[in-house]
Backbone as CSV, one residue per row, in Angstrom:
resi,resn,N_x,N_y,N_z,CA_x,CA_y,CA_z,C_x,C_y,C_z
1,MET,-33.972,-4.369,-9.254,-33.714,-2.842,-9.223,-34.885,-2.197,-8.424
2,ASN,-35.967,-3.064,-8.281,-37.210,-2.588,-7.320,-36.761,-2.535,-5.917
3,ALA,-35.716,-3.086,-5.641,-35.428,-3.494,-4.231,-34.850,-2.316,-3.595
4,ILE,-33.916,-1.373,-4.652,-33.310,-0.178,-3.831,-34.077,1.179,-4.668
5,TYR,-34.850,1.213,-5.581,-35.613,2.346,-6.084,-36.943,2.169,-5.404
6,SER,-37.435,3.567,-5.370,-38.457,3.785,-4.517,-38.815,5.213,-5.098
7,GLU,-40.156,5.548,-4.796,-40.811,6.759,-5.338,-39.704,7.991,-4.081
8,GLU,-39.692,7.335,-3.029,-39.065,8.476,-1.902,-37.622,8.661,-2.164
9,SER,-36.989,7.742,-3.265,-35.556,7.914,-3.455,-35.634,9.166,-4.155
10,LYS,-36.525,9.414,-4.830,-36.268,10.990,-5.711,-36.091,11.812,-4.767
11,GLN,-36.595,12.175,-3.654,-36.510,13.075,-2.652,-35.277,13.167,-1.978
12,ILE,-34.350,12.229,-2.143,-32.895,12.235,-1.517,-32.107,13.304,-2.156
13,ASP,-31.529,13.893,-1.522,-30.505,15.310,-1.926,-29.433,14.359,-2.387
14,THR,-28.952,14.905,-3.545,-27.561,13.940,-3.763,-26.729,14.884,-3.835
15,GLU,-26.786,15.983,-3.225,-25.565,16.809,-2.807,-25.182,16.713,-1.552
16,PHE,-23.667,16.377,-0.920,-23.677,16.367,0.370,-22.325,16.689,0.468
17,SER,-21.780,16.974,1.682,-20.230,17.259,2.026,-20.036,16.234,3.162
18,LEU,-18.742,15.957,3.476,-18.076,15.272,4.425,-17.578,16.364,5.527
19,SER,-18.157,16.139,6.833,-17.537,17.218,7.957,-16.467,16.650,8.232
20,LYS,-15.465,17.538,8.601,-14.326,16.821,9.302,-14.596,16.405,10.681
21,GLN,-15.764,16.880,11.282,-16.092,16.376,12.618,-16.402,14.973,12.332
22,ALA,-17.293,14.299,11.302,-17.618,13.174,11.117,-16.643,12.073,10.934
23,ILE,-15.707,12.782,10.032,-14.698,11.882,9.729,-13.451,11.759,11.144
24,LYS,-13.451,12.656,12.083,-12.913,12.480,13.225,-13.497,11.428,14.072
25,GLU,-14.796,11.435,14.177,-15.418,10.471,15.124,-15.380,9.251,14.485
26,ASP,-15.095,8.918,13.431,-14.770,7.577,12.626,-13.264,6.921,12.884
27,TYR,-12.318,7.784,12.923,-10.893,7.571,13.087,-10.447,7.956,14.208
28,ASN,-10.598,9.005,14.933,-10.019,9.388,16.154,-10.618,8.463,17.187
29,LYS,-10.070,7.904,18.366,-10.374,7.326,19.298,-9.668,7.874,20.445
30,THR,-10.437,7.904,21.411,-9.860,7.746,22.959,-10.330,6.703,23.845
31,ILE,-9.265,5.976,24.298,-9.633,4.843,24.964,-9.082,5.037,26.464
32,TYR,-10.281,4.910,27.231,-9.993,5.603,28.596,-9.565,3.967,29.343
33,VAL,-8.300,4.103,30.010,-7.783,2.594,30.825,-7.895,2.966,32.346
34,SER,-8.288,4.223,32.660,-8.343,4.544,34.096,-9.002,5.677,34.157
35,PRO,-9.307,6.411,35.561,-10.089,7.610,35.564,-8.905,8.697,35.337
36,ASP,-7.708,8.551,35.110,-6.674,9.393,34.917,-5.867,9.213,33.823
37,THR,-5.861,8.134,33.264,-5.247,7.861,31.923,-6.070,7.469,30.521
38,LYS,-5.527,8.094,29.654,-6.416,7.597,28.514,-5.446,7.839,27.168
39,ILE,-5.543,6.958,26.309,-5.102,6.683,24.918,-5.566,7.320,23.888
40,TYR,-4.946,8.140,23.323,-5.619,8.720,21.977,-4.891,8.619,20.815
41,THR,-5.627,8.158,19.875,-5.214,7.777,18.407,-5.861,8.653,17.143
42,GLU,-5.145,9.302,16.453,-5.760,10.022,15.238,-6.290,8.940,14.262
43,ASN,-5.736,7.833,14.262,-6.140,6.865,13.080,-6.341,5.338,13.654
44,TYR,-7.532,5.213,14.268,-7.751,3.950,15.164,-7.731,2.769,14.316
45,VAL,-8.291,3.239,12.966,-8.373,2.210,12.046,-7.054,1.411,11.447
46,ARG,-6.077,2.604,11.291,-4.874,2.205,10.869,-4.079,1.227,11.917
47,LEU,-4.130,1.946,13.149,-3.557,1.208,14.047,-4.059,0.007,14.430
48,SER,-5.404,-0.388,14.440,-5.918,-1.613,14.526,-5.227,-2.651,13.413
49,LYS,-5.515,-2.026,12.148,-4.996,-2.679,10.940,-3.498,-3.092,10.843
50,ARG,-2.802,-2.693,11.413,-1.282,-3.047,11.297,-0.954,-3.731,12.937
51,GLN,-2.103,-3.993,13.602,-1.965,-4.709,14.942,-1.133,-3.990,15.863
52,GLY,-1.158,-2.936,15.685,-0.458,-1.688,16.564,-0.964,-1.797,18.263
53,ILE,-2.202,-2.441,18.258,-2.957,-2.394,19.444,-3.574,-3.626,19.702
54,GLU,-3.528,-4.157,20.943,-4.298,-5.404,21.052,-4.316,-5.180,22.679
55,TYR,-5.477,-6.218,23.218,-5.992,-6.519,24.791,-5.714,-7.699,24.886
56,GLN,-5.032,-7.926,25.889,-4.536,-9.251,26.499,-4.570,-9.546,27.946
57,ASP,-5.254,-10.462,28.369,-5.218,-10.637,30.084,-4.996,-9.364,30.868
58,GLY,-6.044,-8.325,30.344,-6.335,-7.052,31.509,-5.221,-6.082,30.892
59,LYS,-4.546,-6.199,30.080,-3.652,-5.376,29.513,-3.666,-4.940,28.174
60,ILE,-3.726,-3.599,27.972,-3.572,-2.974,26.415,-1.944,-2.921,26.180
61,ILE,-1.739,-3.560,24.805,-0.419,-3.910,24.253,-0.309,-2.826,23.011
62,LEU,0.478,-1.847,23.255,0.991,-0.868,22.045,2.017,-1.393,21.563
63,THR,2.523,-1.447,19.945,3.209,-1.641,19.448,3.969,-0.283,19.106
64,VAL,5.502,0.076,19.416,5.999,1.267,19.035,6.587,1.181,17.765
65,ASP,6.343,2.154,17.114,7.261,2.179,15.800,8.625,2.452,16.007
66,GLU,9.412,1.802,15.349,11.214,1.950,16.004,11.468,3.343,15.732
67,SER,10.921,4.210,14.801,11.468,5.865,14.792,11.194,6.490,16.039
68,PHE,10.056,5.845,16.926,9.448,6.745,17.945,10.008,6.083,19.255
69,ILE,10.653,4.959,19.119,11.115,4.692,20.676,12.121,5.556,21.408
70,LYS,12.822,6.336,20.639,13.851,7.600,21.628,12.784,8.505,22.062
71,GLN,11.396,8.482,21.729,10.513,9.725,22.418,9.669,9.116,23.289
72,LEU,9.995,7.859,23.536,9.251,7.262,24.788,9.799,8.026,26.120
73,PRO,9.176,7.808,27.173,9.898,8.153,28.339,10.774,7.335,28.827
74,SER,11.819,7.735,29.490,13.106,7.211,29.562,12.886,6.176,30.845
75,GLU,11.865,6.185,31.522,11.762,4.816,32.431,11.051,3.664,31.586
76,LEU,10.549,3.992,30.525,9.808,3.105,29.789,10.912,2.366,28.849
77,ARG,11.646,3.111,28.324,12.919,2.362,27.309,14.021,1.741,28.391
78,VAL,14.401,2.309,29.587,15.391,1.561,30.436,14.821,0.154,30.664
79,GLU,13.547,-0.235,30.895,13.235,-1.570,31.291,13.240,-2.430,30.297
80,ASN,13.023,-1.935,28.920,13.057,-2.784,27.938,14.400,-2.966,27.124
81,GLU,15.721,-2.481,27.506,16.666,-2.031,26.762,17.496,-3.544,26.823
82,ASN,17.253,-4.230,28.033,18.036,-5.601,28.000,17.802,-6.572,27.492
């Protein structure tokens, strides 16, 4: 108990609020892959946990949810329809 209690701990303000900005900084990520290209995610933690992103041999590999495939640019879909 003495390891976490001290006289200074009495001075800690027990009221606090979480700012949206602090949450965004932890979850939102912008990944730059070149000077003119970036990948943005609103929940990097979830993306990483479901193994939706990985780096391998100089490439970033993104897993596209089935429901979003039709929203990909047509040139990406055509290459992978074979």
